[in-house]
C-alpha positions in Angstrom: -2.6 -76.0 20.1 -3.7 -76.4 16.5 -1.4 -73.6 15.4 1.6 -75.4 17.0 0.7 -78.7 15.3 0.3 -77.0 12.0 3.6 -75.2 12.4 5.3 -78.6 13.2 3.7 -80.2 10.1 4.9 -77.3 7.9 8.4 -77.5 9.3 8.5 -81.3 8.8 7.3 -80.9 5.2 10.0 -78.2 4.5 12.7 -80.4 6.0 11.6 -83.4 3.9 11.6 -81.3 0.7 15.0 -79.9 1.6 16.4 -83.4 2.2 15.2 -84.6 -1.2 16.6 -81.5 -2.9 20.0 -81.8 -1.1 20.3 -85.5 -1.8 19.5 -84.9 -5.5 22.1 -82.1 -5.6 24.8 -84.3 -4.1 24.5 -86.9 -6.9 22.7 -89.6 -4.9 20.5 -91.9 -6.9 18.5 -95.0 -6.3 20.4 -98.2 -7.1 18.9 -100.3 -9.9 17.4 -97.5 -11.9 18.9 -96.5 -15.2 22.2 -98.5 -14.8 23.6 -100.7 -17.5 26.8 -102.5 -18.1 29.7 -100.6 -19.6 29.8 -100.6 -23.4 26.0 -101.1 -23.6 26.5 -104.9 -23.1 23.1 -106.6 -22.6 24.0 -110.3 -23.1 26.8 -111.9 -21.1 28.3 -115.3 -20.3 29.3 -115.8 -16.6 31.6 -118.8 -16.2 32.0 -120.2 -12.7 34.3 -117.9 -10.7 37.9 -119.0 -10.3 38.6 -120.1 -6.8 42.1 -119.3 -5.3 41.1 -120.2 -1.8 41.0 -123.4 0.3 37.2 -123.4 0.6 36.1 -125.8 -2.2 32.4 -124.8 -2.5 32.8 -121.1 -2.5 33.1 -120.3 -6.2 29.9 -122.0 -7.2 27.8 -120.3 -4.5 29.2 -116.8 -5.3 28.7 -117.4 -9.1 25.1 -118.6 -8.6 24.1 -115.6 -6.4 25.8 -113.2 -8.7 24.0 -114.5 -11.8 20.6 -114.5 -9.9 21.1 -110.9 -8.8 22.3 -109.9 -12.3 19.3 -111.4 -14.0 16.9 -110.0 -11.5 18.2 -106.5 -12.2 16.4 -106.8 -15.6 19.3 -105.0 -17.3 21.2 -108.1 -18.6 20.6 -111.5 -20.0 22.9 -114.3 -19.0 23.5 -116.8 -21.8 25.1 -120.2 -21.7 27.2 -120.0 -24.9 30.0 -117.5 -25.6 28.8 -117.2 -29.2 25.5 -115.7 -28.0 27.2 -113.3 -25.6 28.4 -109.7 -26.2 30.8 -110.0 -23.3 32.0 -112.3 -20.5 32.1 -111.5 -16.8 34.9 -113.3 -15.0 35.4 -113.4 -11.3 38.2 -114.6 -9.0 37.7 -115.5 -5.4 41.1 -114.3 -4.1 40.6 -114.5 -0.3 38.5 -116.6 2.1 39.6 -115.8 5.6 38.0 -116.7 9.0 39.5 -115.0 12.1 38.4 -114.7 15.7 37.4 -111.2 16.6 36.1 -111.4 20.2 37.3 -113.4 23.2 36.2 -114.3 26.7 38.4 -113.7 29.8 40.3 -117.0 29.1 41.1 -115.9 25.5 38.6 -118.4 24.1 37.1 -117.1 20.8 33.4 -116.0 21.0 32.9 -114.7 17.5 34.6 -114.9 14.1 34.8 -112.6 11.1 34.5 -114.1 7.7 36.0 -112.1 4.9 35.9 -112.8 1.2 37.8 -110.7 -1.4 37.1 -110.9 -5.1 38.3 -109.5 -8.4 35.9 -109.1 -11.3 36.1 -108.0 -14.9 33.8 -107.6 -17.9 35.4 -108.2 -21.3 33.8 -107.4 -24.6 33.8 -110.5 -26.9 34.1 -108.4 -30.1 37.3 -106.6 -29.1 38.7 -108.7 -26.2 39.0 -105.3 -24.4 38.2 -105.1 -20.6 35.3 -102.7 -20.3 35.2 -103.0 -16.5 37.6 -104.3 -13.9 37.6 -104.1 -10.1 40.1 -105.7 -7.8 39.9 -106.3 -4.1 36.1 -106.1 -3.6 35.5 -107.1 0.0 32.5 -108.5 1.9 32.6 -109.4 5.6 30.2 -111.0 8.1 30.6 -111.6 11.8 29.1 -114.5 13.6 29.1 -116.1 17.0 30.8 -119.3 17.8 30.6 -121.8 20.7 31.8 -125.2 21.8 29.7 -127.2 19.3 31.8 -127.7 16.2 28.9 -128.8 14.0 27.0 -125.6 15.0 30.1 -123.5 14.3 30.3 -125.0 10.8 26.6 -124.3 10.2 27.1 -120.7 11.4 30.1 -120.3 9.1 28.0 -121.6 6.2 25.3 -119.1 7.0 27.9 -116.4 7.1 29.2 -117.4 3.7 25.6 -117.3 2.3 25.2 -113.7 3.7 28.6 -112.7 2.2 27.6 -114.2 -1.1 24.5 -112.0 -1.1 26.5 -108.9 -0.1 29.3 -109.6 -2.6 26.7 -110.0 -5.4 25.0 -106.8 -4.4 28.4 -104.9 -4.4 29.6 -106.3 -7.7 26.3 -105.6 -9.5 26.2 -102.1 -8.0 29.8 -101.4 -9.2 29.1 -102.8 -12.7 25.6 -101.3 -13.3 25.7 -98.1 -11.3 29.4 -97.2 -11.2 29.7 -97.2 -7.3 
């Protein structure tokens, strides 16, 4: 019995080592380690993202979450004045869409999908050249709805908060890690 258990432990250890080696060989890496902004930029200005949607409060929420995640990465300092910055990160909230995705037998919606699409760019202050640009970055979140309109509004706000977190994570990953 001990021999079987020892064999299983050895097999598990070999599988774990193989998985680590394979993942290293495939170019995987841990997000947040070693990444930096293109051009070696370390100080940026981040104006409130432009809002091209009908949801009035979305740009402030997305900008605040983006700045918080960027600062917490420890790789970049966000400054308030363009004169102190090496670059500027501009964002555009291009799409805010809420659409029903599931229905009951009488075609009454049971759940919505909230979708936000953004464009973002990093421009070097010294040259005015775009060092990074990504268009059409998408974040989605599904949420249940019911008959209570106030409750549905609250759930939509919660979905937006989750999307803001997801979008910030995606944008920072793209900018700092290149994926």
